[in-house]
N, C-alpha and C positions, 0 to 999 in steps of 0.2 A: 347874449353875448357879454353882461357884464360877469357874469359867473363863469365863461369863458377866460375873459380876461384875468380874471383872480385865479383861476386853476394853472393857468399857462404861467403867470408871474409867479404864485407859490411855489412850483415843482422846479422853477429856474432859480429861486431864491435859496431853496433848500438844497438843492445841489450842491450850488455853489459855497453856501453854507458849511455843507457837509466837506467840500474839499476843504475850503479854509482850515474848519477844526483839525481834519485828518494832517494837514501837511504843517499846522500850527504845532500840534503836538509832538510830530516828528522832529520838528528843528528845536524845541525846549528840549526834550528828552535826548541832542546832539544825534540822532541816526541818521542826518542830513544835514548839508551844511545850508547856512541860509538862502547863499543865491541859486542853491539846486533846488531848496522847496518853493522858491521864489518862481522858477524856471517850469518847475512840476504844475505848480498852482496855473501858470499862464497858459498851458498846452491844455492841461484839464479845463479851464474855462471855457477856453476857446470850443475846445469839443463840446461842452455842455450848451454854448451857444448854438453850435450847428445844429447839433442833435435836438435840441427844444425848437429851433425853428422849422426844421423838418416835423415835428411830431405837432407842432402848432400849426401847419400848414394841414396836415395831414387829419388831425382832431376838426379844425373848421372847416374842411371839405365833407369829413362826414357828417359833420352836425348840418351841412348844406348851407354854408354862408359863402360860398363859392358861386352860386346859383342865379344870385341876384345882384345886379352892377353896384347899387347903394353896398351893398355888405362885402362886396368884394374890397372896397378901400378900408373896410373894417378890420378885414382878415387880413391884410396886408400891412396894417397899423399893428396887428397882433403880433406878427413876425417881427417888425420892427421894435416893437417895445419888449421882447423877449431879449432881441440882443443888446439893447440898451440896458436892459436890466444884468444882462450879465456881463456886461463891461463896466458897467457902476460897481457891480459886485468884485469885479478884478481888481479895478481902482483901489478899492477899499481892502482888499486883503493885501496887495503890494505894498501898501502904505503902513498897515498893520503889523507885518510879519516884525519879529524882533528874534535877536538872537539869543540862544539858550545860554543859561548859566553854566562856565566850566568849572565851577568849585562845588565839590560834594562834601 
């Protein structure tokens, strides 16, 4: 179960980190504005949280965690942990975005 939690958490953090780097790079290159980058990041992290919850439920049921009552609670905790990790990554990203330099 711990390996399952670590894999789901790492996957969510990795995808959120990738989206942060993509949009941060575009903002610093002045390809998109700061507010647009934050909005795109918000939508992408919410989508990652939703798809991650689906993936964690599917993977947990495939591993058999939905068969026993005591493990069903852990499966729900894994889904909620996935959502919390995504929301923490969202908070971190929205705070850390900086406007690109206009001087060249």
